C-alpha positions in Angstrom: -79.2 109.2 -11.2 -75.6 110.0 -12.4 -72.9 107.5 -13.2 -69.7 107.2 -11.3 -66.7 107.1 -13.6 -64.3 105.9 -10.9 -66.4 102.7 -10.3 -67.1 102.2 -13.8 -71.0 102.9 -13.4 -72.5 104.3 -16.6 -76.0 105.5 -17.3 -77.8 107.1 -20.3 -81.4 108.2 -21.1 -82.9 108.4 -24.6 -86.0 110.3 -25.5 -88.6 109.6 -28.2 -90.9 112.5 -29.4 -94.3 111.9 -31.3 -93.8 113.9 -34.3 -97.1 112.4 -35.9 -100.5 113.7 -35.9 -102.1 110.9 -33.9 -101.5 109.7 -30.3 -98.6 107.2 -29.9 -98.9 104.5 -27.2 -95.9 102.9 -25.6 -96.0 100.1 -23.1 -93.5 98.4 -21.0 -90.0 98.3 -22.2 -88.4 99.0 -25.7 -86.4 96.2 -27.4 -83.0 97.2 -27.3 -79.7 95.9 -28.9 -76.2 97.2 -29.3 -74.1 97.4 -32.5 -70.3 98.1 -32.9 -68.3 100.5 -35.1 -69.0 98.3 -38.1 -72.7 97.9 -37.3 -72.4 94.3 -36.4 -74.4 93.0 -33.3 -72.8 93.2 -29.9 -73.6 90.2 -27.6 -75.2 91.7 -24.6 -77.8 90.5 -22.0 -80.4 93.0 -21.8 -82.3 92.8 -18.4 -85.2 94.8 -17.2 -84.3 97.3 -14.3 -80.7 97.7 -12.8 -80.3 94.0 -13.2 -77.8 93.7 -10.1 -75.6 96.3 -11.7 -76.3 99.0 -9.1 -79.1 100.1 -6.8 -81.2 103.3 -6.3 -81.9 103.8 -10.1 -85.4 105.1 -9.7 -86.6 105.4 -13.4 -85.0 102.1 -14.2 -86.5 100.1 -11.4 -90.1 101.4 -11.4 -92.9 99.2 -12.6 -93.7 99.6 -16.4 -96.9 101.5 -17.3 -98.8 102.6 -20.4 -97.6 106.1 -21.8 -99.8 107.8 -24.5 -98.0 110.5 -26.2 -100.1 113.3 -27.9 -98.4 114.9 -30.8 -95.3 116.9 -29.7 -95.0 115.0 -26.3 -92.0 112.8 -25.4 -91.2 109.6 -23.5 -87.8 108.5 -22.2 -86.2 105.2 -21.0 -82.7 104.7 -19.3 -80.0 102.2 -19.5 -77.4 101.4 -16.9 -74.0 99.4 -17.1 -70.4 98.9 -15.7 -67.3 99.4 -17.5 -65.8 96.4 -15.8 -63.2 93.8 -16.8 -63.4 90.8 -14.7 -61.4 88.5 -16.9 -58.2 89.8 -18.7 -58.5 86.9 -21.3 -61.9 88.2 -22.4 -62.0 91.1 -24.9 -63.8 94.2 -23.6 -66.9 95.2 -25.4 -67.8 98.6 -26.9 -70.8 99.6 -28.8 -71.3 102.9 -30.6 -74.9 102.3 -31.8 -78.0 101.6 -29.8 -80.9 99.9 -31.8 -84.3 100.6 -30.5 -87.6 99.1 -31.2 -90.1 101.6 -29.5 -93.0 99.2 -29.5 -93.8 95.8 -31.1 -93.8 96.1 -34.9 -92.5 99.6 -35.0 -89.5 100.6 -37.1 -86.1 100.2 -35.6 -84.3 103.2 -34.8 -80.4 103.3 -34.8 -78.8 105.8 -32.5 -75.1 106.5 -33.2 -73.6 107.6 -29.8 -70.8 110.3 -29.3 -69.6 108.3 -26.3 -69.7 104.4 -26.4 -71.5 102.0 -24.3 -68.3 100.5 -22.9 -69.3 97.2 -21.1 -65.9 95.8 -20.3 -66.6 92.2 -20.5 -69.5 92.0 -18.3 -72.0 91.5 -21.4 -74.7 93.0 -19.2 -76.9 96.0 -19.6 -79.9 97.2 -17.4 -83.0 98.8 -19.2 -85.7 101.0 -17.8 -89.4 101.2 -18.9 -90.7 103.9 -21.0 -91.7 107.1 -18.9 -93.4 110.1 -19.7 -91.0 113.3 -20.2 -92.3 116.1 -18.0 -90.9 119.4 -19.5 
């Protein structure tokens, strides 16, 4: 699914490659948080699936399943949000860093983005489950 800039709909996918020598197992959803330009936490409600943000987001709304990555294999997850300002008295939120914990207890990864997650003032983000990447 592609985003629709005119409607403020944004989507992004993120990949994880198993660079190790052993299989790497992912289940369900990664833990995800956002950070601003100063690395400070951004308040956002992260919900599984398209979370009422949009419809027809195939990879986001599918049921999670176990993904086992052999060395060199990759998996991905997607996020969806709207850049929507619903209250002009509330400051719009922008995040330049996505912080991801791929599975419980794993090291957290900080991904600095070229284009921001510009939530407007909705404070809401939809998160998809891990999916194997077919190349």
